[in-house]
N, C-alpha and C positions, 0 to 999 in steps of 0.2 A: 462826562462829555462837555466840552465847552460848547459856546455857540457857535465859533468859527469851526469846531470840527464837525458839528451837525451841519452846518451850511456847506461843507465841502463835502460830506456824505451824500447830502441829497442833491447838490450838484453833480456828483460823480456818477451816483448810482439811481437817482430819480427819487420820486415822492414814496414808491412802494416799498414797505419793508421787506415784503418776500425776496426783493432784488438786491438789499443790501447784504455785506458779507456776514455770516454766521457770527463771528466774534464781536461784531459792533452793534447786533441788533437790539440785544437787552440794554446797552447803555445808551442807544438813540431813542428806545421807548422810554426809558427812564427821564430823560431828557425831555421829552415831549410832555410827560405827566408834570414834572418840574417846573417848566417853562413854557408853556402852553402859547404865550402870546409870540415868541421868537419862533417857536417850532411852526406856527401857522404861517407866519411869512415865509420861512424857508421852505415850507411845504408847497405853498401857493406857487412860489416861482418854480419850483421842479414840476409841479403839475401841469403847469402852461407848457413847459417845454417838452414834457412827456407827449403832452395831448399833439403838439407839433410833429415831434417825430412818430408817433403812431399813425398820423393822418398821412405822411409821405409814403408814397407808392414808388418803387423802382419799376420801371417798364421793362419786360421783358426783352433779351437780345432778339435781334432778328436773326434770321438763317445765315444771312450773309457774312456776318459778322463770324460767325463760326466757321464758315468755309475760308474766310480769309487767315483765320488762325490756324487752320488745319493746312492750309496751303504754303504758309509761311513756316511751318515745321521744318527740320532738316530731316532730309530723306535716312531711311535706316541703311546701315551698312550691309551690303550683300555678304554672306557666308563666307565666300570664296576671298574677300577682302581680310577678314580675319584669320583665315587659314594661310593667306600669303604672308600676312605679318608675322605668323607664328613660325613658316617656313624659314622666314630670314633670320629670325633669332637662332633656329636650329643650325642654320648653314654657319652662322659667325661661330658659334660655340663647337661646331665640327671642325672648323679651321683650326681654332685654338687647341683641340685634342690633337690632331694631326700633327700639329707642328710639335706638341711636345713629345708624341711618339716617335716622330723622325728625328726629333734632337737626341731622344734616348737611343735609339738605334744606333746612330751615328757615333755616339760616345762610346757604345759597347763594341762597335765595329773596330774604331781606331784605338781603343785602349785596352782590348782583350788579349793581343799578343804581349805586350809590354807587361800587364799583369800576370801572365802566365810564367814568365822568366823568373819570377821572385818567389822561392817557395819558404823562404825564413820568416815572410811577415814584417820584416824591418824596412817597410816601405809605404809611402803613402801615394795613392792614385788618385787624382781628381780629375773633373772635366776639363780642367785649365792647363795642368802642368803635371810632370811625372817626377815627384822627387823621392830620391832614394837615400837613405840613411845606412851608413855603416855601423855596424854594431862593434863596440869595443870588446875584444875577447882576450 
């Protein structure tokens, strides 16, 4: 471990070796043994910052803050609003199915008599046109 890496480690994780990542603890402890003067400078700076952070106390929020947060939250949708959206989608799907069935029924009604006249199978009946082909005999 280089001196720069050790300084970065102590600035990031503090002076306590138990806070350092598992993969770097051995290398950092080895650096402390091989370079005690440089390690002491970095640890002193980190210890000072750790002490300031440990002394800092965050005040508990007052109940008015909690009430403001709760009152600003959007209201939950009522169950009938969810059901209304579902029924609207079902109605649109139902209209599409009804249109398809009505179209199929109309094609069957208008084309059935035409198709009954042909018994030889030499014709094509479509929804758009009635094309008859004469077979060469």
